[in-house]
C-alpha positions in Angstrom: -225.1 64.8 13.7 -227.0 67.1 11.3 -226.6 67.2 7.6 -225.5 70.6 6.6 -226.7 71.3 2.9 -228.1 74.1 0.7 -232.0 73.4 1.0 -234.1 74.6 -1.9 -237.5 73.4 -0.4 -239.7 70.5 0.4 -242.7 68.5 -0.8 -245.6 67.0 1.3 -248.1 64.7 -0.3 -251.1 63.5 1.4 -254.3 61.8 0.2 -255.8 58.5 -1.0 -254.1 56.4 -3.7 -255.7 56.2 -7.1 -255.4 52.5 -7.2 -257.1 51.4 -4.0 -257.8 54.5 -2.0 -255.3 53.7 0.7 -254.2 56.8 2.5 -250.6 58.1 2.1 -248.8 60.9 4.0 -245.1 61.5 3.2 -242.7 64.2 2.8 -239.3 65.0 1.1 -236.6 67.7 1.5 -235.0 68.9 -1.6 -231.3 70.1 -1.4 -228.5 70.8 -3.6 -225.2 68.4 -3.4 -222.1 68.1 -5.6 -223.0 66.2 -8.8 -221.0 63.0 -8.5 -221.5 61.9 -12.1 -221.2 58.2 -12.6 -219.0 55.5 -14.1 -219.6 52.0 -15.4 -217.8 49.5 -17.6 -219.6 51.1 -20.7 -219.1 54.6 -20.0 -219.0 57.6 -17.6 -220.3 61.0 -16.8 -218.0 63.7 -15.5 -220.2 66.2 -13.9 -219.5 69.8 -12.8 -221.7 71.8 -10.4 -224.7 70.8 -8.3 -227.4 68.2 -8.5 -230.8 68.2 -6.8 -231.1 65.4 -4.1 -234.0 64.1 -1.8 -234.1 62.9 1.6 -237.3 61.7 3.4 -238.8 63.9 5.9 -241.3 63.3 8.8 -244.6 64.7 7.5 -245.4 66.3 11.0 -247.5 69.3 10.3 -245.2 71.4 12.6 -242.1 70.5 10.6 -244.0 71.1 7.3 -245.0 74.6 8.7 -241.3 75.3 9.7 -240.3 74.9 6.0 -243.3 77.2 4.9 -242.0 79.8 7.2 -238.6 79.7 5.6 -240.0 79.6 2.0 -239.1 83.1 1.0 -235.4 82.5 2.0 -234.7 79.3 -0.1 -232.2 78.3 -1.3 -230.3 78.7 2.0 -227.7 76.6 4.1 -229.5 74.7 6.8 -228.8 71.9 9.2 -231.2 68.9 8.7 -231.6 67.0 11.9 -232.0 63.4 11.3 -233.6 60.4 13.2 -234.1 56.7 12.3 -237.2 56.2 10.1 -239.7 54.3 12.4 -241.0 52.2 9.5 -237.3 51.4 8.4 -234.6 51.9 10.9 -231.9 51.5 8.5 -233.1 54.8 6.9 -232.9 58.4 8.2 -235.5 61.0 7.9 -235.4 64.8 8.6 -237.0 65.7 11.9 -236.0 69.3 12.2 -234.6 72.1 10.2 -232.2 74.9 11.5 -230.9 77.7 9.2 -227.2 78.2 9.4 -226.5 81.7 10.4 -223.6 83.2 8.3 
């Protein structure tokens, strides 16, 4: 089941770590969601409006290119299609993006 949200863009990072030159390659989708605020024993935040959220994305070059092709249209309502993260099956990653026609 896709996640339907207002997508504002994505980030793709690839290279070698500063610490030990280990390679990295990861991506994240940025989207807007209701700001839930927070509450604890010592206080609370009553939020109004939207908050920027992030979800992991498969760094596949064709998926990154799909986001680049939509760049001039962000923010826009999209369906983010999810699949299990192969490195952590308890977590979802975005594997496709489809604009919602409205």
